[in-house]
C-alpha positions as a Python dict, from the first residue, in 0.01 Angstrom:
ca = {
    (1, 'M'): (0, 0, 0),
    (2, 'K'): (237, -272, 112),
    (3, 'V'): (348, -525, -146),
    (4, 'N'): (397, -876, -18),
    (5, 'V'): (705, -1042, -168),
    (6, 'E'): (805, -1404, -123),
    (7, 'S'): (1130, -1486, 50),
    (8, 'D'): (1449, -1525, -154),
    (9, 'A'): (1440, -1899, -85),
    (10, 'A'): (1084, -1930, -216),
    (11, 'I'): (1172, -1736, -530),
    (12, 'A'): (1484, -1947, -586),
    (13, 'E'): (1275, -2264, -553),
    (14, 'E'): (1020, -2136, -804),
    (15, 'L'): (1297, -2051, -1051),
    (16, 'R'): (1443, -2400, -1003),
    (17, 'R'): (1104, -2554, -1083),
    (18, 'I'): (1067, -2344, -1399),
    (19, 'C'): (1415, -2447, -1515),
    (20, 'F'): (1337, -2812, -1441),
    (21, 'R'): (1017, -2783, -1646),
    (22, 'I'): (1225, -2666, -1943),
    (23, 'K'): (1423, -2989, -1920),
    (24, 'V'): (1111, -3205, -1880),
    (25, 'L'): (935, -3040, -2174),
    (26, 'R'): (1246, -3075, -2393),
    (27, 'Q'): (1287, -3443, -2303),
    (28, 'E'): (917, -3516, -2363),
    (29, 'R'): (965, -3385, -2716),
    (30, 'R'): (1286, -3589, -2760),
    (31, 'I'): (1485, -3279, -2846),
    (32, 'Q'): (1857, -3278, -2770),
    (33, 'Q'): (2008, -2995, -2568),
    (34, 'T'): (2228, -2901, -2863),
    (35, 'E'): (1924, -2869, -3092),
    (36, 'L'): (1728, -2652, -2849),
    (37, 'A'): (2031, -2439, -2764),
    (38, 'Q'): (2095, -2374, -3132),
    (39, 'A'): (1729, -2282, -3192),
    (40, 'V'): (1737, -2039, -2899),
    (41, 'G'): (2078, -1895, -2988),
    (42, 'I'): (2263, -1996, -2673),
    (43, 'S'): (2537, -2249, -2605),
    (44, 'Q'): (2456, -2605, -2504),
    (45, 'T'): (2651, -2543, -2182),
    (46, 'H'): (2435, -2242, -2097),
    (47, 'L'): (2116, -2439, -2164),
    (48, 'S'): (2245, -2720, -1943),
    (49, 'N'): (2316, -2468, -1667),
    (50, 'I'): (1964, -2326, -1703),
    (51, 'E'): (1801, -2670, -1690),
    (52, 'N'): (2004, -2763, -1382),
    (53, 'G'): (1929, -2438, -1200),
    (54, 'K'): (2287, -2309, -1217),
    (55, 'S'): (2195, -2013, -1440),
    (56, 'A'): (1879, -1806, -1449),
    (57, 'V'): (1679, -1799, -1769),
    (58, 'T'): (1598, -1456, -1911),
    (59, 'L'): (1244, -1376, -2017),
    (60, 'E'): (1367, -1339, -2376),
    (61, 'N'): (1526, -1685, -2372),
    (62, 'L'): (1222, -1836, -2202),
    (63, 'L'): (1007, -1702, -2486),
    (64, 'K'): (1247, -1843, -2746),
    (65, 'I'): (1242, -2179, -2566),
    (66, 'R'): (863, -2168, -2560),
    (67, 'Y'): (846, -2121, -2937),
    (68, 'A'): (1112, -2384, -3002),
    (69, 'L'): (931, -2639, -2784),
    (70, 'E'): (592, -2536, -2925),
    (71, 'C'): (437, -2508, -2582),
    (72, 'K'): (249, -2245, -2383),
    (73, 'M'): (402, -2020, -2121),
    (74, 'K'): (175, -2177, -1858),
    (75, 'D'): (355, -2509, -1917),
    (76, 'F'): (666, -2365, -1747),
    (77, 'F'): (463, -2270, -1440),
    (78, 'S'): (281, -2596, -1383),
    (79, 'E'): (235, -2676, -1014),
    (80, 'T'): (314, -3043, -1065),
    (81, 'D'): (602, -3210, -1238),
    (82, 'E'): (476, -3498, -1450),
    (83, 'V'): (806, -3675, -1396),
    (84, 'N'): (749, -3684, -1019),
    (85, 'E'): (372, -3709, -1025),
    (86, 'K'): (232, -4034, -892),
    (87, 'K'): (-77, -4168, -1058),
    (88, 'A'): (-337, -4346, -850),
    (89, 'Y'): (-465, -4667, -1001),
    (90, 'S'): (-785, -4836, -900),
    (91, 'V'): (-794, -5201, -799),
    (92, 'Q'): (-982, -5270, -1122),
    (93, 'D'): (-702, -5108, -1328),
    (94, 'V'): (-446, -5337, -1163),
    (95, 'L'): (-663, -5644, -1214),
    (96, 'N'): (-708, -5555, -1583),
    (97, 'V'): (-332, -5524, -1634),
    (98, 'L'): (-268, -5854, -1455),
    (99, 'E'): (-530, -6026, -1669),
    (100, 'I'): (-367, -5895, -1988),
    (101, 'M'): (-26, -6007, -1867),
    (102, 'N'): (-154, -6357, -1784),
    (103, 'K'): (-305, -6392, -2132),
    (104, 'K'): (31, -6308, -2290),
    (105, 'A'): (222, -6557, -2072),
}
């Protein structure tokens, strides 16, 4: 049986996305890097390097981060990044916002 493995570039990109998700999830919870690093038992510099894709995160540290952030493992593997996700608004949504803004003016 032949096992199909992604290219090194594809794996590196997936790791980068996971590390970015750590940062997004931490920021959504308004937790400072120093706080999360201390909870996980790593230096703030190491956490920064993980979040910026300069260091790989170990499974053990990912689990510690998960518990510290009170999230689920699947949250690290989300296909979309909420930060970059564009929301589609209907014409009616835009009209409603404009109406509210005009009432306040």
